[in-house]
C-alpha positions, -999 to +999 in steps of 0.1 A: +878+204+455+874+208+417+861+188+388+854+195+351+820+186+336+820+160+308+783+162+301+759+192+300+737+197+330+709+220+344+705+236+377+678+256+394+685+293+392+686+306+428+676+341+415+643+328+400+611+336+419+578+321+408+559+347+429+578+375+412+572+360+377+534+358+384+534+393+398+553+405+366+528+387+344+498+402+362+512+438+359+524+434+323+560+437+333+588+416+318+604+390+340+638+379+326+652+356+352+654+320+339+640+291+360+670+269+351+706+275+342+724+255+316+757+240+328+781+235+298+806+208+291+841+219+302+828+240+332+850+238+362+830+230+394+846+242+426+826+226+454+832+203+484+808+178+467+824+179+433+837+144+436+801+131+435+798+143+399+829+123+391+815+092+406+783+096+387+803+098+354+793+134+348+827+150+355+865+144+358+886+153+388+904+186+382+926+186+413+944+161+435+919+164+464+890+155+441+910+126+426+918+112+460+882+114+472+870+096+440+895+069+444+887+065+481+850+061+472+856+037+443+880+014+462+861+012+495+860-025+507+822-024+512+817-010+477+840-037+463+819-064+481+787-050+466+802-050+431+812-086+436+776-095+445+763-076+415+786-096+392+772-128+407+737-116+401+746-107+365+758-142+359+726-156+374+705-134+351+721-150+321+706-183+331+671-168+336+671-178+372+661-144+385+625-133+391+611-100+377+617-082+410+653-093+412+658-083+376+645-048+383+668-046+414+698-058+393+691-031+366+690-004+393+723-017+408+739-018+374+731+019+368+744+028+403+776+009+399+781+012+361+817+026+365+828-004+388+812-029+364+829-014+334+796-004+318+808+032+315+843+047+314+860+055+347+860+092+356+897+089+363+906+077+327+882+097+305+892+129+288+870+160+283+863+174+249+847+208+253+825+219+224+843+241+199+829+276+199+830+296+166+856+324+168+843+359+168+855+378+137+883+403+144+882+439+132+911+431+109+892+402+093+863+424+082+866+442+049+854+478+047+825+468+025+813+441+050+803+467+076 
């Protein structure tokens, strides 16, 4: 299952070792393994859980398997019932009939179901725009005096 990132992310580097970093600092050695890895926009993620990034609005489905899993999740009857309840609560919040605890709960539910409520674009309709990287100069583009 594949998806393509639409927002940058970070992940823990599995090669990083805090114990090794401390040992290197104590002995004066250099430790060059980063604690976190940057995950760029446009990166293709090939993982059985890739669909979850799509549902969270952080990626778009790249293959049919991912697209089907996202659709199955977004159109589940139980999820649609929850979304209907959230919409009712949103209407009630406009009349100030909710207490502070209910307002906090509504805010959390709105973040969790933002795609279904139309608060953020659907992962199935958004397009990815990867950042443009400057081109490396070619040998033919460099004049003899520039070297």
